[in-house]
C-alpha positions, 0 to 999 in steps of 0.5 A: 299365613305366615311363612317360614325358612325353606326347612325341607319337609320330610312328610309329617303332618301340617302346620299352619300358622299366623303369628301377629304383634311384637317382635317379642312375639314373633321370638314366640312363635319362631320357638313354638315353630322350631318344637313342631318341626323337631317333632316332625311336624311339616309348617304350610303357609296354607289354610287347605292342606294344614291340620291345625292353624296356630293363631299366636295374638295381640293384646297390646291396644284394642285396634291390635287385638281387633286384628288378632280376632279378625285373623282367629276367624279367617283361619275358622273360615278357610280352616276350620281347626284353630288354635289360639295363643299369644297376648290374648290367651288369659282372662278377659281377652281369653272369654272375647275369643271364645263368644266371638269365636267358640269353635277355637280347639284350644287358648293358651297366653304368651310364651305357653310353649308346652301348653301349645304343643301338647293341644297340637298333639291333641288335635294333629297325632303325629303319625311320622317318626322324623328322621335326622337324615330328612327332616332338617332343621336349621341349627339356629332353629326355624326363622320367621325372618330373612336369614341375615337378621334374627331377634334375641330376647333377653327377658320375659316380662315387666316391672314396671306399671305404667297406667296405660299398659297391661303387659305385666298382667298378661306377660308378668313380672321381669325373668331374665335369662341367664346370660350364658344362656343368651351368649350360646344363642347369639353365638349359634345365630353369627354361625347361622349366618344372621349379620345384625342381632336385634336384642329384645325384651319389655325392658331391655336396661332393667336386663339381670336385675330380679337374678340380682345381676348373677354371674353365669358362665360362657364359654367357661367364662365367668359373665354377670347378667347385666347389660353391660356385661352382654353389651362386652360380649355380643361384639366378640361375634362380629355382626352388628349389634342393636339395642331395643327397648332401652330405658335411660336408666343411669347405668346405660351410660356405660354401653354409650362409649361401647357404641362411639367405639364400633363395638356395638351400633350406635342406637338406641330405641327408647320408649319415652312416650311423653315429654311433660313431667306431670304426663309422666307422673300420670302415665307412672314412667320410670323416668323424668323428661329434665333428665332425658335431655341431659343423659341424651346430651352426654351421649351425643358427646361420647358418641356423635354418630348416636341414633335414637328412636322413640315412641310417643303418645299424644292425647293421654287422659287429662293431657292440656293443652299446655302439656301437649306445648311441652311435649313438643318443646320437649321433641324439638330439644331431643331432635330424635332420629326416629319417632312414632306417635300413638293417639291414645286409646284406652285399653281394658284392663289399664289403669289410665281408664280411671283417670278423669278427664279424657281428651277428645278424639278430635282434639286426640287427631290435631294433636298428633297431626301437630306433633307428626309435622315436627317430627317429620322435620327434624327426622328429614332434616336429620337425613339430609346431613347425611347427603354426602357421606360415606354408609356402611350398609347391611342389604335386606334385599335384592331384585331384577331393578335394583337393592335395597339396604339400611345404615346402622341408624335403621332397624328392619321394617320400623326404620327407613331403608337406603334405595340402591337402584340399577345395583343387583351384584349384591346378596342379602346380608353383605356389609357394603360401603357407600356414598349417599347421594339423596334423601326424603322425608323418611329413606336415602339414596345412592345413585 
């Protein structure tokens, strides 16, 4: 089960917690856990002493749903009292949970914090009155990440209707947080020792559009609720700022000079999904590949150190050999630093299921292999170019055998790392200057 940062227990009823899925779901888990601790509940990583177990599910693709269903089954076998929340907590997915696991005590949807807490109170009444002198809760709340980095969710939901995605039906349309609230949370995290903030949402580029970019206040200063203003204000905290889920809209151009100036990390996580315009049209994606290549070129002119990570789908319904070749040419032209690739799989409720000409499984596999071979050669070449350069590293872990860190080009858990064998004098969260002495296909080395 999920464990949390050390929080001094005060004798309250114990709740187990399993958090699955993306960083946005992780933030939901952190909020639920924080509220449970405020109400006096203790969090336990063990099934045997938990009065109830909460499973925060992922429903993005079928494999994730199956993982969630298996986690629920394990919790029922090991404990018996299970509450389910998250992206599988609505509609047909909720029915599939009840059909497979009729013993679950309650099911709620994503970000349904009060509903989850209300059910916990019913199933496991709190007999312990919280004592602020005993039941210590970190100022930043309970975090499921290491102390030195944290995810900061700036909005919920999405206004796009991509045919392969069911997120809007699960989480609804875009709802942005006022920028004052975001900055208050960011400041609190920095004060608590966080050295890197990872900005997440379903569509970070669209931040504030639902609020018509209204003015809010932070420390008495008026700030517009939009991406550019947020990117301008966050560097005042003096820590690493990394943006995820950024679509290549024209107004994103405004944050590239901030990266070039060292105010925010020169890193963009930009889910592109394909490189053939005809496939992007069938997907109903919000950007065209030709403009994206031009934009990437301009960004790199402004900020040569810019690192771009992306994700792609091969085998989308109707994808032809010619369209796949277009994708490979796009990858060759874009020279992206980090890339993930998935074989298309139907997701119940997705509009793409109605499209004709599904791609055979063996063709998906061969295309995936060809894609990954090309991208691996690109990524390896880019890493080799860093050998001999001096990089600022953020140390993630230290053991008896050495340290592990990351450069500004590497987000935690999804990108590569820097190995420092034999280096043991640092602490997690330290910033270190080091010369890169080696590279393999995915990681860098300092020796």
